[in-house]
TIRO-2110 file (N, C-alpha, C; in Angstrom, 1 decimal):
// TIRO-2110
-19.1, 6.2, 27.4, N, 1, A
-19.6, 4.9, 27.1, CA, 1, A
-19.0, 4.4, 25.8, C, 1, A
-18.8, 5.3, 24.8, N, 2, A
-18.4, 4.9, 23.5, CA, 2, A
-16.9, 4.4, 23.6, C, 2, A
-16.1, 4.9, 24.5, N, 3, A
-14.7, 4.5, 24.5, CA, 3, A
-14.6, 3.0, 24.8, C, 3, A
-15.6, 2.4, 25.3, N, 4, A
-15.5, 0.9, 25.5, CA, 4, A
-15.5, 0.2, 24.2, C, 4, A
-16.2, 0.7, 23.2, N, 5, A
-16.2, 0.2, 21.8, CA, 5, A
-14.8, 0.4, 21.3, C, 5, A
-14.2, 1.5, 21.5, N, 6, A
-12.8, 1.8, 21.1, CA, 6, A
-11.8, 0.8, 21.7, C, 6, A
-12.0, 0.5, 23.0, N, 7, A
-11.1, -0.5, 23.7, CA, 7, A
-11.3, -1.9, 23.1, C, 7, A
-12.5, -2.2, 22.8, N, 8, A
-12.8, -3.6, 22.2, CA, 8, A
-12.1, -3.6, 20.8, C, 8, A
-12.3, -2.5, 20.0, N, 9, A
-11.6, -2.5, 18.7, CA, 9, A
-10.1, -2.6, 18.8, C, 9, A
-9.6, -1.9, 19.8, N, 10, A
-8.1, -2.0, 20.0, CA, 10, A
-7.7, -3.4, 20.4, C, 10, A
-8.5, -4.0, 21.3, N, 11, A
-8.2, -5.4, 21.7, CA, 11, A
-8.2, -6.3, 20.6, C, 11, A
-9.3, -6.2, 19.7, N, 12, A
-9.4, -7.1, 18.6, CA, 12, A
-8.2, -6.9, 17.6, C, 12, A
-7.8, -5.6, 17.4, N, 13, A
-6.7, -5.3, 16.5, CA, 13, A
-5.4, -5.9, 17.1, C, 13, A
-5.2, -5.9, 18.4, N, 14, A
-4.0, -6.6, 19.0, CA, 14, A
-4.0, -8.1, 18.8, C, 14, A
-5.2, -8.7, 18.9, N, 15, A
-5.3, -10.1, 18.7, CA, 15, A
-5.1, -10.4, 17.2, C, 15, A
-5.6, -9.6, 16.3, N, 16, A
-5.4, -9.8, 14.9, CA, 16, A
-3.9, -9.7, 14.6, C, 16, A
-3.2, -8.7, 15.1, N, 17, A
-1.8, -8.5, 14.9, CA, 17, A
-1.0, -9.7, 15.4, C, 17, A
-1.3, -10.2, 16.6, N, 18, A
-0.5, -11.3, 17.2, CA, 18, A
-0.7, -12.6, 16.4, C, 18, A
-2.0, -12.9, 16.0, N, 19, A
-2.2, -14.1, 15.2, CA, 19, A
-1.6, -14.0, 13.8, C, 19, A
-1.8, -12.9, 13.2, N, 20, A
-1.2, -12.7, 11.8, CA, 20, A
0.3, -12.7, 11.9, C, 20, A
0.9, -12.1, 12.9, N, 21, A
2.4, -12.0, 12.9, CA, 21, A
3.0, -13.4, 13.3, C, 21, A
2.3, -14.1, 14.2, N, 22, A
2.8, -15.5, 14.5, CA, 22, A
2.7, -16.4, 13.3, C, 22, A
1.6, -16.2, 12.5, N, 23, A
1.4, -17.0, 11.3, CA, 23, A
2.5, -16.7, 10.3, C, 23, A
2.7, -15.4, 10.1, N, 24, A
3.8, -15.0, 9.2, CA, 24, A
5.1, -15.5, 9.6, C, 24, A
5.4, -15.4, 10.9, N, 25, A
6.7, -15.8, 11.4, CA, 25, A
6.9, -17.3, 11.1, C, 25, A
5.9, -18.1, 11.3, N, 26, A
6.0, -19.6, 11.1, CA, 26, A
6.1, -19.9, 9.6, C, 26, A
5.6, -19.1, 8.7, N, 27, A
5.6, -19.4, 7.3, CA, 27, A
6.9, -18.9, 6.6, C, 27, A
7.7, -18.1, 7.2, N, 28, A
8.8, -17.5, 6.6, CA, 28, A
10.0, -18.4, 6.5, C, 28, A
10.8, -18.2, 5.5, N, 29, A
12.1, -19.0, 5.5, CA, 29, A
13.1, -18.3, 6.4, C, 29, A
14.3, -18.8, 6.4, N, 30, A
15.3, -18.3, 7.3, CA, 30, A
15.7, -16.9, 7.0, C, 30, A
15.7, -16.5, 5.7, N, 31, A
15.9, -15.1, 5.3, CA, 31, A
14.6, -14.6, 4.7, C, 31, A
14.3, -13.4, 5.2, N, 32, A
13.1, -12.7, 4.8, CA, 32, A
13.4, -11.6, 3.7, C, 32, A
12.7, -11.8, 2.6, N, 33, A
12.9, -10.8, 1.5, CA, 33, A
12.0, -9.6, 1.8, C, 33, A
12.6, -8.4, 1.8, N, 34, A
11.8, -7.2, 2.1, CA, 34, A
11.5, -6.4, 0.8, C, 34, A
12.3, -6.6, -0.2, N, 35, A
12.1, -6.0, -1.5, CA, 35, A
12.6, -6.9, -2.6, C, 35, A
11.9, -7.0, -3.7, N, 36, A
12.2, -7.8, -4.8, CA, 36, A
12.3, -6.9, -6.1, C, 36, A
13.3, -7.1, -6.9, N, 37, A
13.4, -6.3, -8.1, CA, 37, A
12.4, -6.8, -9.2, C, 37, A
12.3, -6.1, -10.3, N, 38, A
11.4, -6.6, -11.3, CA, 38, A
11.8, -7.9, -11.9, C, 38, A
13.1, -8.2, -11.8, N, 39, A
13.6, -9.5, -12.3, CA, 39, A
13.3, -10.7, -11.4, C, 39, A
12.8, -10.4, -10.2, N, 40, A
12.5, -11.4, -9.2, CA, 40, A
13.7, -11.7, -8.3, C, 40, A
14.7, -10.9, -8.3, N, 41, A
15.8, -11.0, -7.4, CA, 41, A
15.6, -10.2, -6.1, C, 41, A
16.1, -10.8, -5.0, N, 42, A
16.0, -10.2, -3.7, CA, 42, A
16.9, -9.0, -3.6, C, 42, A
16.4, -7.8, -3.4, N, 43, A
17.1, -6.6, -3.2, CA, 43, A
17.5, -6.3, -1.8, C, 43, A
16.5, -6.4, -0.9, N, 44, A
16.7, -6.2, 0.5, CA, 44, A
16.2, -7.5, 1.3, C, 44, A
17.0, -7.9, 2.3, N, 45, A
16.6, -9.0, 3.1, CA, 45, A
17.1, -8.9, 4.5, C, 45, A
16.5, -9.7, 5.4, N, 46, A
17.0, -9.7, 6.8, CA, 46, A
16.7, -11.1, 7.3, C, 46, A
17.3, -11.4, 8.5, N, 47, A
17.0, -12.7, 9.0, CA, 47, A
15.6, -12.8, 9.6, C, 47, A
15.1, -14.0, 9.7, N, 48, A
13.7, -14.2, 10.2, CA, 48, A
13.6, -13.7, 11.7, C, 48, A
14.6, -14.0, 12.5, N, 49, A
14.5, -13.6, 13.9, CA, 49, A
14.6, -12.0, 14.0, C, 49, A
15.4, -11.4, 13.2, N, 50, A
15.5, -9.9, 13.2, CA, 50, A
14.2, -9.3, 12.8, C, 50, A
13.6, -9.9, 11.8, N, 51, A
12.3, -9.4, 11.3, CA, 51, A
11.2, -9.5, 12.4, C, 51, A
11.2, -10.7, 13.1, N, 52, A
10.2, -10.9, 14.1, CA, 52, A
10.4, -10.0, 15.3, C, 52, A
11.6, -9.9, 15.8, N, 53, A
11.8, -9.0, 17.0, CA, 53, A
11.7, -7.5, 16.7, C, 53, A
12.1, -7.1, 15.5, N, 54, A
11.9, -5.8, 15.1, CA, 54, A
10.4, -5.4, 14.9, C, 54, A
9.7, -6.4, 14.3, N, 55, A
8.2, -6.2, 14.2, CA, 55, A
7.5, -6.1, 15.6, C, 55, A
7.9, -6.9, 16.5, N, 56, A
7.3, -6.9, 17.8, CA, 56, A
7.7, -5.6, 18.6, C, 56, A
9.0, -5.2, 18.4, N, 57, A
9.4, -3.9, 19.1, CA, 57, A
8.6, -2.7, 18.5, C, 57, A
8.5, -2.7, 17.2, N, 58, A
7.7, -1.5, 16.6, CA, 58, A
6.3, -1.6, 17.1, C, 58, A
5.7, -2.8, 17.2, N, 59, A
4.3, -2.9, 17.6, CA, 59, A
4.2, -2.4, 19.1, C, 59, A
5.0, -2.9, 20.0, N, 60, A
5.0, -2.5, 21.4, CA, 60, A
5.2, -1.0, 21.6, C, 60, A
6.2, -0.5, 20.9, N, 61, A
6.6, 0.9, 21.1, CA, 61, A
5.4, 1.8, 20.6, C, 61, A
4.9, 1.5, 19.4, N, 62, A
3.7, 2.3, 18.9, CA, 62, A
2.5, 2.2, 19.9, C, 62, A
2.2, 1.0, 20.4, N, 63, A
1.1, 0.9, 21.3, CA, 63, A
1.3, 1.7, 22.6, C, 63, A
2.5, 1.5, 23.1, N, 64, A
2.7, 2.2, 24.4, CA, 64, A
2.7, 3.8, 24.2, C, 64, A
3.3, 4.3, 23.1, N, 65, A
3.4, 5.7, 22.9, CA, 65, A
2.0, 6.3, 22.6, C, 65, A
1.2, 5.5, 21.8, N, 66, A
-0.1, 6.1, 21.4, CA, 66, A
-1.2, 5.9, 22.5, C, 66, A
-1.0, 4.9, 23.3, N, 67, A
-2.0, 4.7, 24.4, CA, 67, A
-1.7, 5.5, 25.7, C, 67, A
-0.5, 6.0, 25.8, N, 68, A
-0.2, 6.8, 27.0, CA, 68, A
-1.2, 8.0, 27.2, C, 68, A
-1.5, 8.8, 26.2, N, 69, A
-2.4, 9.9, 26.4, CA, 69, A
-3.8, 9.4, 26.8, C, 69, A
-4.2, 8.3, 26.3, N, 70, A
-5.6, 7.7, 26.7, CA, 70, A
-5.6, 7.3, 28.2, C, 70, A
-4.5, 6.7, 28.6, N, 71, A
-4.4, 6.3, 30.0, CA, 71, A
-4.3, 7.5, 30.9, C, 71, A
-3.6, 8.6, 30.5, N, 72, A
-3.5, 9.8, 31.3, CA, 72, A
-4.9, 10.4, 31.4, C, 72, A
-5.6, 10.5, 30.3, N, 73, A
-7.0, 11.1, 30.3, CA, 73, A
-7.9, 10.2, 31.2, C, 73, A
-7.8, 8.9, 31.0, N, 74, A
-8.7, 8.0, 31.7, CA, 74, A
-8.5, 8.0, 33.2, C, 74, A
-7.3, 8.1, 33.6, N, 75, A
-7.0, 8.1, 35.1, CA, 75, A
-6.9, 9.5, 35.6, C, 75, A
-7.1, 10.5, 34.8, N, 76, A
-7.0, 11.9, 35.2, CA, 76, A
-5.8, 12.2, 36.1, C, 76, A
-4.6, 12.0, 35.4, N, 77, A
-3.4, 12.1, 36.2, CA, 77, A
-2.9, 13.5, 36.5, C, 77, A
-3.4, 14.5, 35.7, N, 78, A
-2.9, 15.8, 36.0, CA, 78, A
-4.1, 16.7, 36.2, C, 78, A
-3.9, 17.9, 36.8, N, 79, A
-5.0, 18.8, 37.1, CA, 79, A
-5.6, 19.4, 35.8, C, 79, A
-4.7, 19.6, 34.8, N, 80, A
-5.2, 20.1, 33.5, CA, 80, A
-6.1, 19.1, 32.8, C, 80, A
-5.8, 17.8, 32.9, N, 81, A
-6.6, 16.8, 32.3, CA, 81, A
-7.9, 16.6, 33.0, C, 81, A
-7.9, 16.8, 34.4, N, 82, A
-9.1, 16.8, 35.2, CA, 82, A
-10.1, 17.9, 34.8, C, 82, A
-9.5, 19.0, 34.5, N, 83, A
-10.3, 20.2, 34.1, CA, 83, A
-10.8, 20.1, 32.7, C, 83, A
-9.9, 19.7, 31.8, N, 84, A
-10.3, 19.6, 30.4, CA, 84, A
-11.2, 18.4, 30.1, C, 84, A
-11.0, 17.3, 30.7, N, 85, A
-11.8, 16.1, 30.4, CA, 85, A
-12.3, 15.5, 31.7, C, 85, A
-13.2, 16.2, 32.4, N, 86, A
-13.8, 15.6, 33.6, CA, 86, A
-14.6, 14.4, 33.4, C, 86, A
-14.7, 13.6, 34.4, N, 87, A
-15.5, 12.3, 34.3, CA, 87, A
-16.9, 12.7, 34.0, C, 87, A
-17.5, 12.0, 33.0, N, 88, A
-18.9, 12.3, 32.6, CA, 88, A
-19.0, 13.3, 31.4, C, 88, A
-17.9, 13.9, 31.0, N, 89, A
-17.9, 14.8, 29.9, CA, 89, A
-17.9, 14.0, 28.6, C, 89, A
-18.8, 14.4, 27.7, N, 90, A
-18.9, 13.7, 26.4, CA, 90, A
-17.7, 13.8, 25.6, C, 90, A
-16.9, 14.8, 25.7, N, 91, A
-15.7, 15.0, 24.9, CA, 91, A
-14.6, 14.1, 25.4, C, 91, A
-14.6, 13.8, 26.7, N, 92, A
-13.7, 12.8, 27.3, CA, 92, A
-13.9, 11.5, 26.6, C, 92, A
-15.2, 11.1, 26.5, N, 93, A
-15.6, 9.8, 25.9, CA, 93, A
-15.2, 9.8, 24.4, C, 93, A
-15.4, 10.9, 23.7, N, 94, A
-15.1, 11.0, 22.3, CA, 94, A
-13.6, 10.9, 22.1, C, 94, A
-12.8, 11.6, 23.0, N, 95, A
-11.4, 11.6, 22.8, CA, 95, A
-10.8, 10.2, 23.1, C, 95, A
-11.3, 9.5, 24.2, N, 96, A
-10.8, 8.2, 24.5, CA, 96, A
-11.2, 7.2, 23.4, C, 96, A
-12.4, 7.3, 22.8, N, 97, A
-12.8, 6.5, 21.7, CA, 97, A
-11.9, 6.7, 20.5, C, 97, A
-11.6, 8.0, 20.2, N, 98, A
-10.7, 8.3, 19.1, CA, 98, A
-9.3, 7.7, 19.3, C, 98, A
-8.7, 7.8, 20.5, N, 99, A
-7.4, 7.3, 20.7, CA, 99, A
-7.3, 5.8, 20.6, C, 99, A
-8.2, 5.1, 21.2, N, 100, A
-8.2, 3.6, 21.2, CA, 100, A
-8.5, 3.1, 19.8, C, 100, A
-9.4, 3.7, 19.0, N, 101, A
-9.7, 3.3, 17.7, CA, 101, A
-8.5, 3.7, 16.7, C, 101, A
-7.9, 4.8, 17.0, N, 102, A
-6.7, 5.1, 16.2, CA, 102, A
-5.6, 4.1, 16.3, C, 102, A
-5.3, 3.7, 17.6, N, 103, A
-4.3, 2.7, 17.8, CA, 103, A
-4.7, 1.4, 17.2, C, 103, A
-6.0, 1.1, 17.2, N, 104, A
-6.5, -0.1, 16.5, CA, 104, A
-6.2, 0.0, 15.0, C, 104, A
-6.4, 1.1, 14.4, N, 105, A
-6.1, 1.3, 13.0, CA, 105, A
-4.6, 1.1, 12.7, C, 105, A
-3.8, 1.6, 13.6, N, 106, A
-2.3, 1.5, 13.4, CA, 106, A
-2.0, 0.0, 13.5, C, 106, A
-2.6, -0.7, 14.5, N, 107, A
-2.3, -2.2, 14.6, CA, 107, A
-2.8, -2.9, 13.3, C, 107, A
-4.0, -2.5, 12.8, N, 108, A
-4.5, -3.1, 11.6, CA, 108, A
-3.5, -2.9, 10.4, C, 108, A
-3.0, -1.7, 10.4, N, 109, A
-2.0, -1.3, 9.3, CA, 109, A
-0.7, -2.2, 9.4, C, 109, A
-0.3, -2.4, 10.6, N, 110, A
0.9, -3.2, 10.9, CA, 110, A
0.7, -4.6, 10.4, C, 110, A
-0.5, -5.1, 10.7, N, 111, A
-0.9, -6.5, 10.3, CA, 111, A
-0.9, -6.6, 8.7, C, 111, A
-1.4, -5.6, 8.1, N, 112, A
-1.4, -5.6, 6.6, CA, 112, A
0.0, -5.5, 6.0, C, 112, A
0.9, -4.7, 6.6, N, 113, A
2.3, -4.7, 6.2, CA, 113, A
3.0, -6.0, 6.4, C, 113, A
2.7, -6.6, 7.5, N, 114, A
3.3, -8.0, 7.8, CA, 114, A
2.8, -9.0, 6.8, C, 114, A
1.5, -8.9, 6.4, N, 115, A
1.0, -9.9, 5.4, CA, 115, A
1.5, -9.6, 4.0, C, 115, A
1.9, -8.3, 3.8, N, 116, A
2.5, -8.0, 2.5, CA, 116, A
3.9, -8.6, 2.4, C, 116, A
4.6, -8.5, 3.5, N, 117, A
6.0, -9.1, 3.6, CA, 117, A
5.8, -10.6, 3.4, C, 117, A
4.8, -11.2, 4.0, N, 118, A
4.5, -12.6, 3.8, CA, 118, A
4.2, -13.0, 2.3, C, 118, A
3.5, -12.1, 1.7, N, 119, A
3.2, -12.4, 0.2, CA, 119, A
4.4, -12.2, -0.7, C, 119, A
5.3, -11.4, -0.3, N, 120, A
6.6, -11.2, -1.1, CA, 120, A
7.4, -12.5, -0.9, C, 120, A
7.4, -13.1, 0.2, N, 121, A
8.2, -14.3, 0.5, CA, 121, A
7.5, -15.6, 0.1, C, 121, A
6.2, -15.6, -0.1, N, 122, A
5.4, -16.8, -0.5, CA, 122, A
4.6, -16.5, -1.7, C, 122, A
5.2, -16.3, -2.8, N, 123, A
4.5, -15.9, -4.0, CA, 123, A
3.4, -16.9, -4.4, C, 123, A
3.5, -18.2, -4.0, N, 124, A
2.6, -19.2, -4.4, CA, 124, A
1.2, -19.1, -3.7, C, 124, A
1.2, -18.5, -2.5, N, 125, A
0.0, -18.4, -1.7, CA, 125, A
-0.8, -17.2, -2.0, C, 125, A
-0.1, -16.0, -1.9, N, 126, A
-0.8, -14.7, -2.0, CA, 126, A
0.0, -13.9, -3.0, C, 126, A
-0.7, -13.3, -3.9, N, 127, A
0.0, -12.4, -4.8, CA, 127, A
0.1, -11.0, -4.2, C, 127, A
1.1, -10.3, -4.5, N, 128, A
1.3, -9.0, -3.9, CA, 128, A
0.3, -8.0, -4.5, C, 128, A
-0.2, -8.2, -5.7, N, 129, A
-1.2, -7.3, -6.3, CA, 129, A
-2.5, -7.3, -5.5, C, 129, A
-2.8, -8.3, -4.7, N, 130, A
-4.1, -8.4, -4.0, CA, 130, A
-4.1, -7.4, -2.8, C, 130, A
-3.0, -6.8, -2.5, N, 131, A
-3.0, -5.8, -1.4, CA, 131, A
-3.2, -4.4, -1.8, C, 131, A
-3.4, -4.1, -3.1, N, 132, A
-3.5, -2.8, -3.6, CA, 132, A
-4.7, -2.1, -2.9, C, 132, A
-5.8, -2.8, -2.7, N, 133, A
-7.0, -2.2, -2.1, CA, 133, A
-6.6, -1.7, -0.6, C, 133, A
-5.9, -2.6, 0.1, N, 134, A
-5.5, -2.2, 1.5, CA, 134, A
-4.5, -1.1, 1.5, C, 134, A
-3.7, -1.0, 0.6, N, 135, A
-2.7, 0.1, 0.6, CA, 135, A
-3.4, 1.5, 0.3, C, 135, A
-4.5, 1.4, -0.4, N, 136, A
-5.3, 2.7, -0.5, CA, 136, A
-6.2, 2.9, 0.7, C, 136, A
-6.6, 1.8, 1.3, N, 137, A
-7.5, 1.9, 2.4, CA, 137, A
-6.9, 2.5, 3.7, C, 137, A
-5.6, 2.1, 3.9, N, 138, A
-4.9, 2.6, 5.1, CA, 138, A
-4.8, 4.1, 5.2, C, 138, A
-4.3, 4.8, 4.1, N, 139, A
-4.3, 6.3, 4.2, CA, 139, A
-5.6, 6.9, 4.3, C, 139, A
-6.7, 6.3, 3.7, N, 140, A
-8.0, 6.9, 3.9, CA, 140, A
-8.5, 6.8, 5.3, C, 140, A
-8.2, 5.7, 6.0, N, 141, A
-8.5, 5.5, 7.4, CA, 141, A
-7.8, 6.6, 8.2, C, 141, A
-6.5, 6.8, 8.0, N, 142, A
-5.8, 7.8, 8.7, CA, 142, A
-6.3, 9.2, 8.5, C, 142, A
-6.6, 9.5, 7.3, N, 143, A
-7.2, 10.9, 7.0, CA, 143, A
-8.5, 11.1, 7.7, C, 143, A
-9.4, 10.1, 7.6, N, 144, A
-10.7, 10.2, 8.2, CA, 144, A
-10.5, 10.3, 9.8, C, 144, A
-9.6, 9.5, 10.4, N, 145, A
-9.4, 9.6, 11.8, CA, 145, A
-8.8, 11.0, 12.2, C, 145, A
-7.9, 11.5, 11.4, N, 146, A
-7.3, 12.8, 11.8, CA, 146, A
-8.4, 13.9, 11.6, C, 146, A
-9.3, 13.8, 10.6, N, 147, A
-10.4, 14.8, 10.5, CA, 147, A
-11.3, 14.7, 11.7, C, 147, A
-11.5, 13.4, 12.1, N, 148, A
-12.3, 13.2, 13.3, CA, 148, A
-11.7, 13.8, 14.6, C, 148, A
-10.4, 13.8, 14.7, N, 149, A
-9.7, 14.4, 15.8, CA, 149, A
-9.9, 15.9, 15.8, C, 149, A
-9.7, 16.5, 14.6, N, 150, A
-9.9, 17.9, 14.5, CA, 150, A
-11.4, 18.3, 14.8, C, 150, A
-12.3, 17.5, 14.5, N, 151, A
-13.7, 17.8, 14.8, CA, 151, A
-14.0, 17.7, 16.3, C, 151, A
-13.4, 16.7, 16.9, N, 152, A
-13.6, 16.6, 18.4, CA, 152, A
-12.9, 17.8, 19.1, C, 152, A
-11.7, 18.2, 18.7, N, 153, A
-11.0, 19.3, 19.3, CA, 153, A
-11.8, 20.6, 19.0, C, 153, A
-12.3, 20.8, 17.8, N, 154, A
-13.1, 22.0, 17.5, CA, 154, A
-14.3, 22.1, 18.4, C, 154, A
-15.0, 21.0, 18.6, N, 155, A
-16.2, 21.0, 19.4, CA, 155, A
-15.8, 21.2, 20.9, C, 155, A
-14.7, 20.7, 21.3, N, 156, A
-14.3, 20.9, 22.7, CA, 156, A
-13.9, 22.3, 22.9, C, 156, A
-13.2, 22.9, 22.0, N, 157, A
-12.8, 24.3, 22.1, CA, 157, A
-14.0, 25.3, 22.1, C, 157, A
-15.0, 25.0, 21.3, N, 158, A
-16.2, 25.8, 21.3, CA, 158, A
-17.0, 25.6, 22.6, C, 158, A
-17.0, 24.4, 23.2, N, 159, A
-17.6, 24.2, 24.5, CA, 159, A
-16.9, 24.9, 25.6, C, 159, A
-15.6, 24.9, 25.5, N, 160, A
-14.8, 25.7, 26.6, CA, 160, A
-15.0, 27.2, 26.4, C, 160, A
-15.1, 27.7, 25.2, N, 161, A
-15.3, 29.1, 25.0, CA, 161, A
-16.7, 29.5, 25.5, C, 161, A
-17.7, 28.6, 25.2, N, 162, A
-19.1, 28.9, 25.7, CA, 162, A
-19.2, 28.9, 27.2, C, 162, A
-18.4, 28.1, 27.9, N, 163, A
-18.4, 28.0, 29.3, CA, 163, A
-17.7, 29.2, 30.0, C, 163, A
-16.7, 29.8, 29.3, N, 164, A
-16.0, 30.9, 29.8, CA, 164, A
-16.8, 32.2, 29.7, C, 164, A
-17.8, 32.3, 28.8, N, 165, A
-18.6, 33.5, 28.6, CA, 165, A
-19.6, 33.7, 29.7, C, 165, A
END
């Protein structure tokens, strides 16, 4: 049942990414600055269209790669997955929740990186210093979610060991 909350979080993160990325795309000039020196000169840049299509490609590839295990578990596509995560098992629910919420965090991180590129190119609207909190928050989320994965796997392994005895 919990995995539905993970799916909703993933869906909301996809909507956030799409809206923020389209807003960023519409606000960018023809050349997108990716890095600015201390003197304010552009060090790295790319065209607006290249930035847009590269960002979409990264978003789609990450979502497909990271959601594939969840879909395999959800549809029980192999015998091993049927045995490890049977329907009704609480760890199946925990694992699906973890995967969907992890992909949501990845999408949230991509949105923040896109907004940072937007702030580099539009210094009048948003200062790049206002993103310091988010740049510390993203690794904390990743660490907490990885620890959660190890906790889920540890509980699953102990449950499998107890069933084998």
